C-alpha positions as CSV (number, residue, x, y, z in Angstrom):
1,T,-46.5,-24.0,22.2
2,A,-47.2,-25.0,25.7
3,G,-48.8,-22.1,27.6
4,G,-48.8,-19.6,24.7
5,G,-49.1,-19.1,21.0
6,D,-51.8,-20.4,18.7
7,P,-53.3,-23.8,19.5
8,T,-52.5,-26.8,17.4
9,T,-55.8,-28.1,15.9
10,G,-56.8,-31.2,14.0
11,V,-60.3,-31.6,12.6
12,K,-61.6,-35.0,11.5
13,M,-64.4,-34.6,8.9
14,G,-66.4,-36.9,6.8
15,R,-68.7,-36.7,3.9
16,G,-71.7,-39.0,4.0
17,V,-73.5,-40.7,1.2
18,D,-76.3,-38.4,2.1
19,G,-74.2,-35.5,0.9
20,L,-73.9,-34.0,4.3
21,Y,-70.5,-33.2,6.0
22,Y,-69.8,-34.5,9.5
23,V,-67.3,-32.9,11.9
24,L,-66.5,-36.1,13.8
25,D,-63.7,-34.9,16.1
26,V,-61.6,-31.9,17.0
27,R,-58.3,-32.1,18.8
28,R,-57.0,-28.8,20.0
29,G,-54.4,-27.8,22.5
30,Q,-51.2,-25.9,23.3
31,W,-48.5,-28.5,23.8
32,A,-44.7,-28.4,23.9
33,T,-43.2,-29.6,20.6
34,N,-42.6,-33.2,21.6
35,A,-46.0,-33.5,23.3
36,R,-47.7,-32.0,20.3
37,D,-46.0,-34.5,17.9
38,D,-47.1,-37.4,20.2
39,V,-50.7,-36.2,20.1
40,I,-50.6,-36.0,16.3
41,R,-49.1,-39.5,16.1
42,Q,-51.6,-41.0,18.6
43,T,-54.5,-39.3,16.8
44,G,-53.3,-40.8,13.5
45,I,-53.1,-44.3,15.1
46,Q,-56.6,-43.9,16.5
47,D,-58.0,-42.7,13.2
48,G,-56.4,-45.7,11.4
49,T,-55.3,-46.3,7.9
50,A,-58.6,-45.4,6.3
51,I,-58.2,-41.7,7.1
52,T,-55.6,-39.6,5.5
53,Q,-53.8,-37.2,7.9
54,W,-53.1,-33.9,6.2
55,I,-50.3,-31.7,7.6
56,E,-50.4,-28.0,6.8
57,E,-47.0,-26.9,5.6
58,E,-46.1,-23.5,6.8
59,P,-44.2,-21.2,4.3
60,G,-40.4,-21.4,4.2
61,S,-37.8,-24.1,4.9
62,A,-38.8,-24.6,8.5
63,G,-42.3,-25.6,7.3
64,K,-41.0,-28.1,4.8
65,D,-38.7,-29.6,7.5
66,R,-41.6,-29.9,10.0
67,T,-43.8,-31.5,7.4
68,A,-41.1,-34.0,6.4
69,Y,-40.5,-34.8,10.1
70,L,-44.2,-35.4,10.8
71,V,-44.5,-37.6,7.7
72,R,-41.6,-39.7,9.0
73,R,-43.2,-39.7,12.5
74,L,-46.5,-41.0,11.1
75,A,-44.8,-43.8,9.1
76,G,-47.3,-46.6,8.4
77,L,-50.2,-44.2,8.2
78,P,-51.6,-42.3,5.2
79,V,-50.2,-38.8,5.6
80,R,-49.5,-35.9,3.2
81,G,-48.3,-32.4,3.4
82,D,-50.5,-29.5,2.1
83,R,-49.5,-26.0,1.3
84,P,-52.6,-23.9,1.2
85,T,-52.8,-20.7,-0.9
86,G,-54.9,-17.6,-0.6
87,S,-56.2,-15.9,2.6
88,K,-57.8,-17.9,5.4
89,E,-61.0,-16.0,4.7
90,T,-61.0,-17.0,1.1
91,R,-60.2,-20.7,2.0
92,A,-63.0,-20.7,4.6
93,E,-65.8,-19.5,2.2
94,P,-66.7,-22.9,0.6
95,Y,-67.0,-24.5,4.1
96,A,-68.9,-21.5,5.5
97,A,-71.4,-21.8,2.7
98,Q,-72.2,-25.4,3.6
99,V,-72.4,-24.5,7.3
100,E,-74.9,-21.7,6.5
101,A,-76.9,-24.0,4.3
102,G,-77.3,-26.5,7.1
103,N,-75.2,-29.2,5.4
104,V,-72.7,-29.6,8.2
105,V,-73.4,-31.8,11.3
106,L,-71.3,-31.9,14.4
107,A,-70.8,-35.1,16.4
108,R,-71.5,-34.4,20.1
109,G,-68.3,-33.7,22.0
110,A,-66.8,-31.6,24.7
111,W,-65.2,-29.5,21.9
112,N,-68.6,-28.4,20.4
113,A,-69.0,-25.0,22.2
114,A,-65.5,-23.8,21.6
115,Y,-65.7,-24.9,17.9
116,I,-69.0,-23.1,17.3
117,D,-67.8,-20.0,19.1
118,E,-64.7,-19.8,17.0
119,L,-66.6,-20.3,13.7
120,C,-69.1,-17.6,14.7
121,M,-66.3,-15.1,15.6
122,F,-64.3,-15.7,12.5
123,P,-62.5,-13.7,11.1
124,N,-62.5,-11.3,14.1
125,G,-61.9,-13.8,17.0
126,A,-58.8,-14.4,19.0
127,H,-58.1,-17.7,17.1
128,D,-58.8,-19.2,13.7
129,D,-57.2,-22.6,14.0
130,Q,-60.4,-24.6,14.1
131,V,-61.7,-22.7,11.1
132,D,-58.5,-23.2,9.2
133,A,-58.4,-26.9,9.9
134,S,-62.1,-27.3,9.0
135,S,-61.7,-25.5,5.7
136,G,-58.6,-27.6,5.0
137,A,-60.5,-30.9,5.7
138,F,-63.5,-29.7,3.8
139,G,-61.3,-28.9,0.8
140,K,-59.8,-32.3,0.8
141,L,-63.2,-34.0,0.9
142,T,-64.7,-31.9,-1.9
143,R,-61.8,-31.8,-4.4
144,G,-62.0,-34.7,-6.8
145,G,-65.7,-35.2,-6.2
146,I,-65.4,-38.1,-3.8
147,E,-68.9,-39.4,-2.8
148,A,-68.0,-40.4,0.8
149,G,-64.9,-40.5,2.9
150,Q,-63.0,-39.0,5.8
151,A,-60.0,-36.8,6.3
152,R,-58.2,-35.1,9.2
153,Y,-56.5,-31.8,8.7
């Protein structure tokens, strides 16, 4: 929501052939609905067809409707909905373990400081959207045992 509410966040993450995880890009902002959807589409276009765009499906029929709308809006790109289960803290644990072990590398970007701050403050910080998107992207990269690839969540 523009000017209020939780930010919309997208994290582009890759897994290298070296076994490390790379946070390649973070898009985060508070936009009006149409502007937000434009940012999501433009980001998908910039990422290209080699990177799957994952849309978190919020509980309830409104979440299903929003996901279906965004899948239509991203026609021509690989996009899928995802309905995570369990608490955000539980979902973040596998990613946090890799961060703590030094297996996560951040690409340099203007987003680095805010990203690191939020991860360090989790779960007691004001926001958790970057943590949630990161754990979602990490989960997509690690399930199925892919050796290398990228995803945006």
